[in-house]
C-alpha positions as CSV (number, residue, x, y, z in Angstrom):
1,M,0.0,0.0,0.0
2,I,1.3,3.5,-0.8
3,D,2.0,6.3,1.6
4,Y,-0.9,8.8,1.8
5,K,-1.5,12.3,2.9
6,M,-3.2,12.8,6.3
7,T,-4.8,15.7,8.1
8,S,-6.6,16.2,11.4
9,Q,-8.5,19.1,9.8
10,H,-10.4,17.5,7.0
11,P,-12.8,19.7,5.0
12,R,-15.7,17.3,5.5
13,L,-14.8,14.5,7.9
14,G,-14.3,14.9,11.6
15,Y,-16.9,17.5,12.7
16,E,-17.2,18.1,16.4
17,V,-20.7,18.0,17.9
18,C,-22.3,18.6,21.3
19,Q,-19.6,20.8,22.7
20,G,-20.1,21.2,26.4
21,I,-23.1,18.9,26.3
22,S,-23.3,15.3,27.8
23,L,-24.5,12.8,25.2
24,K,-26.5,11.2,28.1
25,T,-28.7,14.2,28.4
26,L,-29.6,15.0,24.7
27,N,-33.2,15.8,23.9
28,S,-34.9,14.8,20.7
29,S,-34.0,17.9,18.7
30,Q,-30.3,17.6,19.8
31,R,-30.3,13.9,18.7
32,L,-31.7,14.9,15.4
33,A,-29.0,17.6,15.0
34,L,-26.4,15.0,15.8
35,K,-27.7,12.6,13.1
36,Q,-28.0,15.4,10.5
37,A,-24.3,16.3,11.2
38,L,-23.4,12.6,10.8
39,W,-25.1,12.3,7.4
40,Q,-23.5,15.5,6.2
41,H,-20.0,14.9,7.5
42,G,-19.6,11.1,7.5
43,V,-17.5,11.2,10.7
44,I,-18.3,13.2,13.8
45,F,-17.1,13.3,17.3
46,A,-17.9,14.5,20.8
47,R,-15.3,15.2,23.4
48,N,-15.2,15.0,27.2
49,Q,-17.8,12.3,27.5
50,Y,-18.1,9.4,29.9
51,M,-20.5,6.6,29.4
52,S,-20.5,3.1,30.7
53,A,-21.1,0.3,28.3
54,S,-24.7,0.0,29.2
55,E,-25.2,3.8,28.9
56,L,-23.5,3.7,25.5
57,E,-25.9,1.0,24.4
58,Q,-28.9,2.9,25.7
59,F,-27.7,6.1,23.9
60,A,-27.3,4.2,20.6
61,Q,-30.8,2.7,20.9
62,D,-32.4,6.1,21.8
63,T,-30.6,7.9,19.0
64,F,-30.5,5.5,16.1
65,G,-33.0,2.7,16.9
66,P,-33.0,-0.8,18.4
67,M,-31.1,-2.7,15.6
68,I,-27.8,-2.9,17.5
69,M,-25.2,-5.2,16.1
70,G,-22.4,-6.6,18.1
71,D,-21.6,-8.6,21.2
72,N,-19.8,-8.1,24.5
73,R,-16.6,-9.8,23.5
74,C,-13.8,-8.5,25.6
75,H,-10.8,-10.7,26.5
76,K,-12.0,-14.1,25.4
77,E,-8.5,-14.7,24.1
78,H,-7.0,-13.9,27.5
79,K,-9.2,-15.8,30.0
80,E,-6.4,-15.9,32.5
81,H,-6.9,-12.2,33.2
82,P,-9.4,-11.0,35.9
83,P,-12.9,-10.1,34.9
84,L,-13.5,-6.6,33.5
85,P,-15.2,-4.0,35.7
86,P,-19.0,-3.8,35.4
87,E,-18.9,-0.4,33.7
88,L,-17.2,-2.0,30.6
89,I,-19.8,-4.8,30.2
90,S,-23.1,-4.8,28.4
91,N,-24.9,-7.1,26.0
92,H,-23.8,-5.5,22.7
93,V,-20.7,-3.4,23.4
94,A,-17.3,-4.8,22.5
95,V,-14.3,-3.8,24.5
96,L,-11.4,-3.1,22.3
97,G,-7.7,-2.8,23.1
98,N,-6.0,-4.4,26.0
99,P,-8.3,-3.7,29.0
100,S,-6.8,-6.4,31.2
101,G,-3.2,-5.3,30.7
102,P,-0.2,-6.1,28.5
103,V,-0.9,-8.4,25.5
104,E,1.0,-9.0,22.3
105,K,-2.1,-8.8,20.1
106,P,-4.8,-6.5,21.4
107,I,-8.5,-7.0,20.8
108,G,-9.4,-5.3,17.5
109,A,-5.9,-5.6,15.9
110,G,-7.6,-7.2,12.9
111,A,-8.9,-3.6,12.1
112,W,-5.4,-2.3,11.4
113,K,-6.1,-2.4,7.7
114,W,-8.5,-0.5,5.5
115,H,-12.1,-1.8,5.6
116,H,-15.7,-1.0,6.1
117,D,-17.5,-2.4,9.1
118,K,-20.4,-3.8,7.2
119,D,-19.0,-7.3,6.5
120,A,-21.4,-8.8,9.0
121,L,-24.4,-7.6,7.0
122,P,-24.5,-10.6,4.7
123,R,-25.6,-12.7,7.7
124,L,-28.7,-10.5,8.2
125,E,-31.8,-11.0,6.1
126,G,-33.7,-8.0,4.9
127,L,-30.7,-5.6,5.0
128,T,-28.7,-4.6,1.9
129,M,-25.0,-3.7,1.9
130,N,-26.2,-0.1,1.6
131,A,-27.9,-0.1,5.0
132,L,-27.2,2.8,7.3
133,Y,-24.7,1.0,9.6
134,I,-23.2,3.4,12.1
135,V,-20.3,2.5,14.4
136,I,-19.8,4.3,17.7
137,L,-16.4,4.1,19.5
138,H,-16.0,5.6,22.9
139,M,-12.4,5.8,24.2
140,H,-11.9,5.3,27.9
141,K,-8.1,5.0,27.8
142,V,-5.8,6.2,25.0
143,P,-2.2,5.1,24.4
144,E,0.3,8.0,24.7
145,T,1.5,7.3,21.2
146,G,0.9,5.0,18.3
147,S,3.7,2.6,17.1
148,D,4.9,5.5,14.9
149,G,5.7,7.7,17.9
150,L,2.9,10.1,17.0
151,P,-0.4,10.7,18.7
152,H,-2.7,7.7,18.6
153,T,-5.2,8.0,15.7
154,T,-7.7,6.2,13.6
155,H,-7.7,7.0,9.8
156,F,-10.8,7.6,7.7
157,L,-11.1,7.8,3.9
158,D,-13.9,9.8,2.3
159,Q,-15.4,7.5,-0.3
160,L,-17.5,10.3,-1.8
161,E,-14.4,12.4,-2.4
162,A,-12.6,9.2,-3.6
163,L,-15.1,8.9,-6.4
164,R,-15.0,12.5,-7.4
165,S,-11.2,12.4,-7.5
166,L,-11.3,10.0,-10.5
167,S,-11.7,10.9,-14.1
168,P,-15.1,10.6,-15.8
169,E,-13.7,7.7,-17.8
170,R,-12.5,5.9,-14.7
171,Q,-15.8,6.5,-12.9
172,A,-17.7,5.0,-15.9
173,E,-15.5,1.9,-15.7
174,L,-16.2,1.5,-12.0
175,R,-20.0,2.0,-12.4
176,K,-20.1,-1.3,-14.3
177,I,-18.7,-3.3,-11.4
178,K,-20.6,-5.0,-8.6
179,L,-18.9,-6.5,-5.6
180,I,-19.9,-9.7,-3.8
181,H,-19.6,-9.3,0.0
182,S,-19.4,-12.1,2.5
183,P,-19.0,-12.3,6.3
184,P,-15.6,-11.5,7.7
185,F,-12.6,-13.6,6.6
186,Q,-14.8,-15.6,4.1
187,T,-13.0,-15.9,0.8
188,P,-14.3,-17.7,-2.3
189,D,-12.3,-20.9,-1.5
190,A,-14.3,-21.2,1.7
191,W,-17.7,-20.4,0.2
192,T,-20.4,-23.1,0.4
193,A,-24.0,-23.1,-0.7
194,E,-24.9,-21.9,2.8
195,T,-22.4,-19.0,2.9
196,P,-24.3,-15.6,3.2
197,L,-23.4,-13.4,0.2
198,K,-24.7,-10.0,-0.9
199,T,-24.0,-8.0,-4.0
200,Q,-23.6,-4.2,-4.1
201,P,-22.6,-1.8,-6.9
202,L,-19.1,-0.5,-6.4
203,V,-20.5,3.0,-7.1
204,S,-23.4,3.4,-4.7
205,E,-25.9,6.1,-3.8
206,H,-26.2,7.0,-0.1
207,P,-29.8,6.0,1.0
208,L,-30.5,9.3,2.6
209,T,-28.5,12.0,0.9
210,A,-28.4,10.4,-2.6
211,R,-24.8,11.5,-2.9
212,E,-22.7,9.0,-4.8
213,G,-19.5,7.4,-3.5
214,L,-17.5,4.2,-3.7
215,Y,-18.5,1.2,-1.5
216,M,-15.5,-1.1,-1.5
217,G,-16.2,-3.2,1.6
218,S,-13.1,-5.1,2.7
219,D,-10.3,-6.9,0.8
220,T,-12.4,-10.0,0.7
221,A,-14.9,-8.3,-1.6
222,I,-15.0,-10.0,-5.0
223,P,-16.1,-8.3,-8.3
224,V,-18.9,-10.3,-10.0
225,G,-17.2,-12.5,-12.6
226,L,-14.1,-13.1,-10.6
227,E,-15.5,-15.6,-8.1
228,R,-13.2,-18.3,-9.4
229,D,-10.1,-16.0,-9.5
230,P,-9.7,-14.6,-5.9
231,E,-6.1,-13.5,-6.5
232,T,-7.1,-11.3,-9.4
233,A,-10.0,-10.0,-7.3
234,R,-7.7,-9.1,-4.5
235,T,-5.2,-7.5,-6.8
236,F,-8.1,-5.4,-8.3
237,W,-9.3,-4.3,-4.8
238,K,-5.8,-3.3,-3.6
239,A,-4.9,-1.5,-6.8
240,L,-8.2,0.6,-6.5
241,L,-7.4,1.4,-2.8
242,D,-3.9,2.6,-3.8
243,E,-5.4,4.6,-6.6
244,I,-7.8,6.5,-4.4
245,L,-5.4,6.9,-1.5
246,E,-3.0,8.6,-3.8
247,K,-5.6,11.1,-4.8
248,S,-7.2,11.7,-1.4
249,V,-6.4,13.3,1.9
250,V,-7.1,11.0,4.9
251,Y,-8.7,12.3,8.1
252,A,-6.6,11.1,11.1
253,H,-8.7,11.5,14.2
254,P,-6.4,12.2,17.2
255,W,-7.9,10.4,20.1
256,Q,-8.4,11.9,23.5
257,E,-9.8,10.1,26.5
258,G,-13.6,10.7,26.6
259,D,-13.9,10.9,22.9
260,V,-17.0,9.4,21.2
261,V,-16.5,9.0,17.5
262,F,-19.4,8.1,15.1
263,W,-18.9,7.0,11.5
264,D,-21.3,6.2,8.7
265,N,-20.0,3.1,6.9
266,S,-21.9,4.1,3.7
267,Q,-19.6,7.1,3.4
268,V,-16.2,6.2,4.7
269,M,-13.6,3.4,5.1
270,H,-11.3,3.4,8.1
271,C,-8.1,1.9,9.3
272,G,-7.1,1.4,12.9
273,Q,-3.5,2.2,13.9
274,P,-1.2,0.0,15.9
275,Y,0.3,0.8,19.3
276,D,2.6,-0.9,21.8
277,S,0.1,-3.0,23.6
278,M,2.8,-4.5,25.9
279,N,3.6,-1.2,27.4
280,Q,0.6,1.1,26.7
281,Q,-3.1,0.6,27.3
282,R,-6.1,1.2,25.1
283,I,-9.7,0.8,26.3
284,G,-12.4,1.5,23.7
285,L,-16.1,0.7,23.9
286,R,-17.5,-0.1,20.4
287,L,-20.9,-0.9,19.1
288,G,-22.7,-0.9,15.7
289,V,-26.2,0.1,15.0
290,V,-28.4,0.1,11.9
291,A,-30.0,3.5,11.9
292,R,-33.6,4.1,11.3
293,E,-33.9,5.9,8.0
294,E,-34.8,9.5,8.5
295,T,-37.3,9.8,5.6
296,A,-37.6,13.6,6.0
297,L,-33.9,13.9,5.2
298,R,-33.9,11.5,2.2
299,H,-32.4,13.2,-0.9
300,S,-32.4,16.6,0.8
């Protein structure tokens, strides 16, 4: 993958909301304003928050609706560690990082590559890959630095800008392509008749704003017609990622303790950044929720 340009002051992504307001106390008009900002900006954040896992889950349900996706996985890989404190545990919130102390591979390390978070959607009947799947990540503990010695960040790529950066001829080529998406880590050599699969045009329209952007999924996405040639499919996906990274400016969100970051997976890809999990600690509460469509906003 090529080197790419980064900024903490992106022209669209990374809009701060609810300054001086606790997310736990939002009224209905403030919740609507938060969602409108999310649809407009793709990535938004609120600072100086503190929510337990159960409070975060309730906030997500009150704001976006009851279709919460996720589980309370925490340190299943490290059962020898003591249980987590109650404030980090709820039914649908995952605890990311190394909440129980030093580990060589922290929970969530698989997200240290470019991807969308929608790869679980093929398992769910009635939802297209274009569903409004929102991820909320609330940071309780932030490493002092990433592995690069710089402030710890998560990177976000604007898929609307990515499409606009391409020539009309290149856009026309990509409009002809549909991608087959499967559950995480499922590649064609492992597909069976029972494997959930969904197809989505590579150039997709946002279900609310009608703005067009790329929807690339993850590197296991397969262009229709290349089901029997996964290596060519993977080469295509990686080459397209390099092409748009070369033309785009990536938003690098600089984490602070108490941050709550929201991202709309119909608009952005993201890439977590590694840190020294043997000597620094990261504790993040994460959940995903399929948002109720705000029909009054559609195509506005």
